[in-house]
SERO-4910 file (N, C-alpha, C, O; in steps of 0.05 Angstrom, whole numbers):
BEGIN
 pado doro    nc1    nc2    nc3   cac1   cac2   cac3    cc1    cc2    cc3    oc1    oc2    oc3
  Unk    A    459    663   -129    458    637   -159    450    642   -172    427    650   -168
  Unk    A    462    642   -208    456    644   -224    437    615   -240    441    591   -239
  Unk    A    410    637   -256    400    614   -266    420    595   -289    439    600   -305
  Unk    A    404    572   -280    411    555   -291    410    547   -330    390    551   -345
  Unk    A    434    537   -337    427    540   -369    410    526   -375    405    507   -360
  Unk    A    392    531   -401    369    520   -398    382    490   -413    363    482   -427
  Unk    A    402    473   -416    409    457   -430    412    431   -412    413    408   -420
  Unk    A    413    440   -380    403    436   -349    383    435   -349    379    411   -344
  Unk    A    367    442   -351    346    446   -345    324    421   -360    305    409   -350
  Unk    A    335    419   -385    314    410   -408    338    386   -400    317    375   -395
  Unk    A    348    377   -398    363    355   -377    341    340   -365    324    323   -370
  Unk    A    350    359   -343    322    342   -314    293    345   -329    275    329   -328
  Unk    A    294    360   -339    256    352   -348    256    320   -356    240    301   -352
  Unk    A    280    325   -368    268    293   -397    286    270   -379    295    252   -393
  Unk    A    290    269   -352    297    248   -345    286    237   -321    285    215   -310
  Unk    A    277    269   -314    236    272   -288    214    251   -314    200    233   -305
  Unk    A    216    255   -338    196    249   -342    198    221   -354    182    207   -366
  Unk    A    222    216   -348    233    179   -367    231    172   -337    210    160   -332
  Unk    A    248    175   -316    245    159   -286    208    162   -283    197    140   -284
  Unk    A    191    183   -280    157    177   -280    146    150   -293    135    130   -285
  Unk    A    153    160   -317    143    134   -342    152     98   -327    140     76   -322
  Unk    A    177    110   -325    199     74   -326    177     61   -294    173     38   -288
  Unk    A    166     89   -276    146     67   -247    131     50   -253    127     30   -240
  Unk    A    114     60   -289     99     45   -290     96     24   -299     76     10   -299
  Unk    A    120     18   -309    138    -19   -315    142    -27   -288    153    -49   -286
  Unk    A    137    -17   -270    135    -26   -256    125    -44   -228    136    -60   -212
  Unk    A     87    -27   -233     63    -34   -231     58    -60   -252     47    -82   -249
  Unk    A     73    -48   -274     50    -51   -296     67    -94   -300     57   -110   -317
  Unk    A     82    -99   -288    102   -116   -297     98   -135   -259    110   -156   -253
  Unk    A     76   -116   -238     74   -140   -220     92   -139   -197     90   -154   -177
  Unk    A    106   -123   -198    137   -118   -182    138   -109   -170    157   -111   -155
  Unk    A    105    -83   -162    119    -70   -141     76    -69   -124     55    -67   -137
  Unk    A     78    -71    -98     48    -60    -81     48    -27    -69     66    -15    -57
  Unk    A     22    -20    -75     19      4    -61     39     23    -61     39     26    -85
  Unk    A     62     45    -51     84     55    -58    107     44    -39    121     58    -24
  Unk    A    108     23    -41    135      6    -42    161     11    -69    147     17    -89
  Unk    A    189      9    -77    191      5    -85    214     36   -104    217     60    -97
  Unk    A    220     26   -121    234     46   -134    248     61   -160    265     45   -167
  Unk    A    250     85   -179    270     76   -197    292    109   -193    284    130   -183
  Unk    A    316    105   -203    323    128   -203    342    123   -217    350    100   -223
  Unk    A    355    160   -225    374    160   -257    392    182   -238    387    200   -222
  Unk    A    417    167   -251    442    192   -263    414    225   -283    390    226   -289
  Unk    A    435    242   -283    423    257   -298    460    269   -304    478    282   -293
  Unk    A    452    252   -333    491    250   -339    498    281   -336    484    299   -345
  Unk    A    522    285   -322    537    308   -342    535    321   -309    540    345   -306
  Unk    A    528    309   -292    517    337   -266    522    309   -243    516    286   -248
  Unk    A    533    320   -221    529    291   -198    505    307   -185    501    325   -169
  Unk    A    488    285   -207    462    296   -196    442    271   -201    449    259   -222
  Unk    A    415    259   -186    406    231   -187    383    248   -193    389    271   -200
  Unk    A    345    237   -193    324    231   -205    312    211   -189    324    189   -187
  Unk    A    289    215   -176    282    196   -158    246    189   -150    232    207   -142
  Unk    A    238    163   -155    217    183   -141    202    192   -112    202    172    -98
  Unk    A    192    210   -101    185    221    -74    177    200    -62    168    179    -73
  Unk    A    180    204    -36    168    183     -9    141    183     -8    129    204     -8
  Unk    A    122    149     -8     93    158      0     72    162    -19     48    161    -14
  Unk    A     84    166    -47     65    174    -71     58    161    -77     78    148    -83
  Unk    A     33    143    -84     11    116   -100     22    124   -132     23    143   -148
  Unk    A     27    109   -130     42    101   -172     24    104   -176     21     82   -186
  Unk    A     -9    117   -179    -26    129   -196    -27    164   -201    -35    178   -220
  Unk    A    -15    171   -174     -2    195   -177     25    208   -194     31    230   -202
  Unk    A     33    187   -195     49    198   -198     54    221   -220     49    215   -243
  Unk    A     62    244   -217     80    262   -245    102    267   -243    115    269   -222
  Unk    A    112    271   -281    154    275   -274    157    303   -255    179    311   -248
  Unk    A    137    314   -249    137    338   -239    155    319   -200    175    314   -186
  Unk    A    126    316   -205    137    299   -158    167    283   -167    177    273   -147
  Unk    A    185    279   -192    197    284   -188    226    287   -168    240    302   -182
  Unk    A    240    280   -145    259    289   -137    292    284   -142    307    265   -143
  Unk    A    296    323   -145    325    316   -152    355    323   -134    359    346   -127
  Unk    A    368    308   -130    373    305   -113    414    307   -106    404    297    -87
  Unk    A    435    309   -104    456    305   -115    465    277    -96    450    263    -83
  Unk    A    494    272   -100    500    239    -97    502    240    -78    512    219    -71
  Unk    A    496    257    -58    487    240    -24    464    238    -11    460    233     13
  Unk    A    443    242    -35    418    240    -32    401    261    -22    378    258    -14
  Unk    A    417    290    -24    404    310    -12    392    325    -26    408    336    -41
  Unk    A    369    333    -29    354    344    -50    342    378    -59    323    390    -48
  Unk    A    364    392    -88    379    410    -90    346    416    -84    324    406    -83
  Unk    A    366    448    -83    336    466   -100    345    474   -123    335    497   -125
  Unk    A    351    473   -132    369    492   -146    375    522   -171    398    529   -169
  Unk    A    363    537   -189    384    561   -192    360    576   -169    338    567   -160
  Unk    A    377    602   -164    349    628   -143    329    619   -149    318    608   -130
  Unk    A    309    617   -180    288    629   -189    261    598   -187    236    593   -186
  Unk    A    293    580   -188    272    549   -157    265    538   -197    246    523   -199
  Unk    A    274    542   -213    271    537   -241    278    494   -247    272    479   -266
  Unk    A    289    489   -225    291    458   -214    258    453   -205    243    446   -223
  Unk    A    249    455   -183    228    451   -198    233    438   -165    210    431   -161
  Unk    A    243    433   -149    235    409   -125    206    407   -122    194    429   -120
  Unk    A    193    389   -120    163    399   -111    162    398    -78    144    383    -71
  Unk    A    170    405    -63    176    404    -36    165    369    -32    146    365    -17
  Unk    A    175    355    -41    176    326    -23    197    318    -12    220    327    -11
  Unk    A    182    281      5    215    276     14    230    254     -8    230    229     -4
  Unk    A    239    263    -23    259    231    -36    254    204    -26    259    200     -2
  Unk    A    243    181    -44    239    154    -34    258    138     -4    281    148     -3
  Unk    A    257    130      6    270    126     33    286    102     30    289     84     47
  Unk    A    299    104      3    313     82    -13    335     99    -15    355     85    -16
  Unk    A    343    132    -17    354    156    -34    380    140    -26    398    133    -42
  Unk    A    380    137      1    413    139      4    427    110      9    446    107     24
  Unk    A    418     89     -5    437     71    -19    440     78    -57    458     72    -73
  Unk    A    416     91    -61    412     91   -101    450    120    -94    473    114    -89
  Unk    A    448    123    -95    457    165    -84    486    142    -75    507    151    -84
  Unk    A    487    117    -60    516    102    -59    519     91    -84    541     91    -94
  Unk    A    500     81    -95    510     64   -116    528     85   -130    551     79   -130
  Unk    A    520    116   -148    520    127   -155    547    128   -151    554    106   -157
  Unk    A    566    141   -145    583    154   -116    603    129   -138    618    134   -157
  Unk    A    596    104   -126    613     84   -123    619     65   -157    638     52   -167
  Unk    A    597     71   -162    598     64   -186    582     82   -218    559     84   -226
  Unk    A    616     95   -228    606    116   -249    585    115   -276    569    131   -287
  Unk    A    597     82   -279    586     74   -299    557     59   -302    550     44   -320
  Unk    A    536     71   -268    518     58   -271    497     82   -279    507    102   -270
  Unk    A    478     87   -290    463    109   -303    437    110   -286    433    130   -272
  Unk    A    422     92   -287    406     76   -258    396     52   -239    401     28   -241
  Unk    A    381     64   -220    386     39   -192    344     33   -195    327     48   -187
  Unk    A    343     18   -203    313     -4   -193    309    -29   -167    312    -54   -165
  Unk    A    300     -5   -148    287    -41   -126    260    -39   -129    245    -21   -136
  Unk    A    255    -68   -120    226    -75   -113    229    -87    -96    251    -95    -90
  Unk    A    204    -93    -78    199   -127    -79    178   -150    -82    162   -161    -67
  Unk    A    188   -151   -108    180   -169   -135    176   -201   -110    192   -207    -92
  Unk    A    156   -212   -117    147   -230    -94    169   -259    -94    178   -261    -71
  Unk    A    182   -285   -116    200   -288   -112    222   -285   -103    234   -297    -86
  Unk    A    231   -262   -120    261   -250   -118    265   -237    -98    284   -223    -94
  Unk    A    239   -241    -76    244   -224    -39    249   -253    -36    273   -260    -34
  Unk    A    224   -276    -36    224   -294    -18    254   -310    -31    262   -325    -12
  Unk    A    265   -312    -46    298   -327    -48    310   -301    -24    322   -308     -4
  Unk    A    303   -261    -31    328   -263    -19    310   -262     30    315   -250     51
  Unk    A    297   -276     24    285   -284     52    303   -290     62    318   -276     76
  Unk    A    307   -331     53    319   -348     49    345   -346     52    356   -366     60
  Unk    A    367   -316     47    385   -314     43    400   -333     20    423   -336     27
  Unk    A    394   -345     -3    400   -351    -15    403   -352    -40    379   -356    -46
  Unk    A    424   -350    -74    421   -326    -92    409   -344   -102    402   -364    -90
  Unk    A    404   -341   -128    381   -346   -155    416   -370   -175    433   -367   -193
  Unk    A    410   -387   -158    422   -411   -187    426   -402   -222    410   -387   -233
  Unk    A    450   -416   -236    445   -403   -263    432   -440   -287    440   -461   -297
  Unk    A    414   -426   -283    405   -463   -286    382   -457   -318    366   -474   -325
  Unk    A    383   -432   -329    362   -420   -352    384   -412   -367    404   -408   -353
  Unk    A    390   -407   -401    411   -393   -421    402   -366   -420    419   -348   -423
  Unk    A    375   -358   -415    368   -332   -393    372   -311   -378    370   -286   -375
  Unk    A    380   -332   -367    400   -330   -334    428   -317   -347    441   -296   -346
  Unk    A    429   -342   -359    459   -331   -382    472   -318   -381    490   -310   -366
  Unk    A    453   -307   -415    444   -281   -421    435   -253   -403    447   -232   -407
  Unk    A    424   -254   -395    425   -231   -382    444   -216   -350    449   -193   -343
  Unk    A    451   -248   -336    457   -241   -310    493   -251   -304    512   -244   -290
  Unk    A    486   -277   -331    517   -282   -326    525   -294   -306    544   -285   -293
  Unk    A    513   -316   -299    520   -330   -281    493   -325   -253    473   -321   -267
  Unk    A    486   -324   -230    474   -336   -201    461   -297   -202    469   -275   -211
  Unk    A    447   -304   -192    449   -266   -186    441   -282   -152    426   -297   -139
  Unk    A    466   -262   -151    498   -259   -105    463   -247    -91    443   -234    -97
  Unk    A    473   -261    -72    447   -246    -43    470   -224    -24    493   -227    -15
  Unk    A    459   -209    -24    471   -186    -10    471   -187     12    449   -198     19
  Unk    A    488   -179     37    485   -171     62    452   -160     87    448   -138     75
  Unk    A    447   -160     92    435   -149    108    439   -122    126    456   -113    141
  Unk    A    417   -116    118    414    -87    124    400    -66    131    377    -63    121
  Unk    A    410    -48    147    377    -32    147    377      1    136    394     19    137
  Unk    A    345      2    125    353     21    117    354     61    132    340     64    152
  Unk    A    365     80    123    365     99    132    398    114    134    400    136    144
  Unk    A    420    100    124    441    110    127    437     90     88    418     80     76
  Unk    A    474     94     81    479     76     62    490     53     64    506     48     46
  Unk    A    485     32     84    498     11     88    482     -1     65    493    -17     51
  Unk    A    466      3     61    438    -18     30    459     -5      9    455    -19    -10
  Unk    A    479     14      2    493     17    -20    512      9    -21    525      2    -41
  Unk    A    519      7     11    557    -11      1    555    -43     -5    571    -60    -14
  Unk    A    534    -46      2    525    -73      1    518    -82    -26    523   -104    -38
  Unk    A    504    -58    -36    502    -70    -56    515    -72    -85    509    -84   -106
  Unk    A    543    -51    -75    561    -41    -95    592    -77    -83    602    -94    -98
  Unk    A    594    -73    -63    608    -82    -50    613   -128    -66    632   -143    -70
  Unk    A    578   -128    -68    563   -154    -76    575   -155   -120    584   -167   -140
  Unk    A    567   -134   -111    554   -136   -160    590   -124   -166    598   -134   -187
  Unk    A    608   -108   -155    627    -93   -169    645   -117   -192    657   -111   -213
  Unk    A    642   -143   -179    657   -157   -189    638   -198   -197    645   -222   -200
  Unk    A    616   -181   -197    609   -207   -215    588   -186   -241    582   -162   -243
  Unk    A    584   -199   -250    568   -194   -281    532   -190   -271    519   -176   -286
  Unk    A    525   -197   -257    506   -201   -263    500   -160   -239    512   -147   -222
  Unk    A    465   -157   -259    451   -121   -257    435   -123   -239    416   -108   -235
  Unk    A    444   -148   -225    413   -161   -191    423   -177   -167    432   -199   -169
  Unk    A    421   -162   -140    428   -163   -124    398   -163    -98    388   -144    -85
  Unk    A    392   -187    -98    380   -205    -65    402   -201    -44    422   -214    -40
  Unk    A    390   -168    -24    396   -154     -5    383   -165     11    366   -150     20
  Unk    A    384   -192     23    389   -206     39    363   -190     71    367   -171     87
  Unk    A    338   -210     68    306   -194     86    305   -167     67    306   -146     80
  Unk    A    304   -166     54    299   -136     36    282   -147      9    259   -154     10
  Unk    A    297   -147    -16    294   -148    -37    309   -142    -53    329   -131    -48
  Unk    A    302   -150    -79    323   -143    -93    320   -114   -106    300   -100   -109
  Unk    A    349   -109   -114    370    -88   -119    387    -88   -159    407   -101   -166
  Unk    A    370    -69   -179    383    -70   -195    393    -51   -211    378    -31   -213
  Unk    A    425    -48   -229    425    -24   -236    423    -38   -267    415    -60   -273
  Unk    A    431    -19   -284    438    -16   -315    449     18   -327    443     41   -319
  Unk    A    463      9   -345    461     39   -351    455     55   -356    469     75   -361
  Unk    A    431     52   -356    401     86   -356    390     61   -334    394     38   -325
  Unk    A    373     86   -335    347     66   -318    336     43   -325    331     23   -310
  Unk    A    331     47   -358    307     27   -375    326     12   -365    317     -1   -346
  Unk    A    358      4   -369    364    -11   -364    355    -33   -344    345    -55   -341
  Unk    A    364    -11   -332    357    -29   -292    331    -32   -282    330    -40   -259
  Unk    A    302    -27   -299    283    -24   -295    276    -54   -318    252    -62   -318
  Unk    A    290    -65   -331    295    -88   -357    310   -110   -327    297   -127   -315
  Unk    A    326   -106   -324    345   -124   -288    311   -137   -274    297   -155   -281
  Unk    A    308   -118   -253    277   -122   -251    268   -136   -254    266   -154   -238
  Unk    A    256   -138   -279    240   -161   -299    240   -180   -299    223   -197   -291
  Unk    A    274   -183   -312    290   -204   -317    284   -221   -281    278   -244   -273
  Unk    A    289   -203   -272    294   -220   -248    284   -227   -232    292   -247   -219
  Unk    A    265   -215   -226    230   -227   -214    225   -259   -238    223   -283   -234
  Unk    A    225   -243   -263    210   -268   -278    248   -301   -278    245   -321   -293
  Unk    A    257   -300   -273    279   -333   -275    274   -331   -237    277   -354   -229
  Unk    A    268   -314   -217    262   -328   -189    238   -338   -187    233   -357   -172
  Unk    A    223   -328   -201    197   -335   -202    199   -372   -230    183   -390   -227
  Unk    A    220   -374   -250    216   -397   -258    242   -422   -242    239   -447   -239
  Unk    A    267   -406   -233    266   -429   -216    260   -443   -185    261   -466   -176
  Unk    A    251   -413   -173    222   -434   -164    213   -467   -168    215   -485   -151
  Unk    A    201   -469   -197    171   -464   -192    191   -498   -195    185   -519   -185
  Unk    A    218   -493   -215    226   -522   -222    246   -540   -199    256   -562   -202
  Unk    A    247   -521   -176    250   -531   -157    226   -536   -140    224   -526   -118
  Unk    A    210   -548   -149    179   -568   -141    183   -585   -151    175   -605   -138
  Unk    A    195   -591   -173    196   -614   -195    217   -642   -190    219   -667   -191
  Unk    A    228   -618   -185    258   -630   -180    281   -608   -178    279   -583   -181
  Unk    A    312   -629   -167    334   -609   -182    342   -605   -212    351   -619   -230
  Unk    A    334   -575   -207    358   -564   -236    373   -567   -247    392   -554   -239
  Unk    A    380   -580   -267    399   -583   -278    412   -568   -280    400   -550   -293
  Unk    A    446   -560   -272    467   -543   -267    481   -530   -296    475   -547   -312
  Unk    A    495   -509   -312    497   -515   -327    527   -500   -324    538   -483   -310
  Unk    A    529   -514   -341    578   -513   -349    570   -481   -352    556   -465   -365
  Unk    A    594   -483   -326    614   -447   -326    619   -432   -355    615   -408   -359
  Unk    A    630   -455   -377    647   -449   -409    612   -428   -420    613   -405   -427
  Unk    A    590   -440   -418    571   -437   -432    561   -416   -420    553   -396   -432
  Unk    A    559   -420   -385    541   -395   -386    562   -364   -389    554   -345   -376
  Unk    A    577   -362   -398    593   -349   -402    601   -341   -443    610   -320   -453
  Unk    A    592   -363   -455    589   -360   -480    573   -344   -480    576   -321   -488
  Unk    A    543   -360   -466    508   -340   -475    512   -317   -462    494   -301   -463
  Unk    A    533   -310   -450    532   -282   -437    547   -259   -458    543   -235   -462
  Unk    A    563   -276   -469    586   -256   -484    557   -250   -511    542   -230   -515
  Unk    A    558   -274   -524    528   -264   -546    519   -245   -531    530   -223   -528
  Unk    A    506   -248   -524    482   -232   -511    487   -207   -510    469   -192   -518
  Unk    A    509   -197   -500    525   -165   -495    526   -163   -506    510   -146   -515
  Unk    A    544   -174   -526    561   -176   -548    553   -162   -591    562   -150   -610
  Unk    A    532   -176   -582    520   -199   -611    491   -178   -606    487   -155   -611
  Unk    A    475   -199   -596    447   -201   -591    436   -173   -604    442   -156   -587
  Unk    A    429   -166   -618    407   -141   -633    424   -116   -648    417    -96   -660
  Unk    A    444   -126   -640    462   -106   -662    461   -120   -686    471   -111   -706
***
């Protein structure tokens, strides 16, 4: 096999660095414990993705440990000289789910999974988070939906993510009895969605302890979403 083009190697190195750094955001915002959770990113221009290795402590993660796989979750050897440098570590146990999302949602460039406390509590109840905050209108364009129960091990979770989000504005789905998965145009965007998902899950939960949250008119939710997605910060 001929050596991989230098541009490909540079792209993979950059994505590995980004994915490694973004895992620190999960711990910074208290979205994960121990080695649970993962961030992945699509490699632009290639049928490849980069994802966290399985079972490695967040404190010990390095860019070189990030595993490169194809879009079926199979680690790639790279070129004949091993320049892609897969470290011999197994990819995350959620790799098949991430890979399925990339295959079936071509606009998605990043996927994140956490077991963040409040969002996972909603998932354990199999209950969507209602859109009762302007911030939810901005970020999610409506309620955060619940996806079906699915076991880890194949792409069943990925199928549930895609089926739930394909007709939704929300970049987050609460997989029943499991936890949140989020998507984005890139990995950073997906991490932001994970952070915001946990924040609104917590706020709406607290609101319900005080009484029933006030519903928002659908037209206002749509207006908030359109403004935030197309005007805010531009």
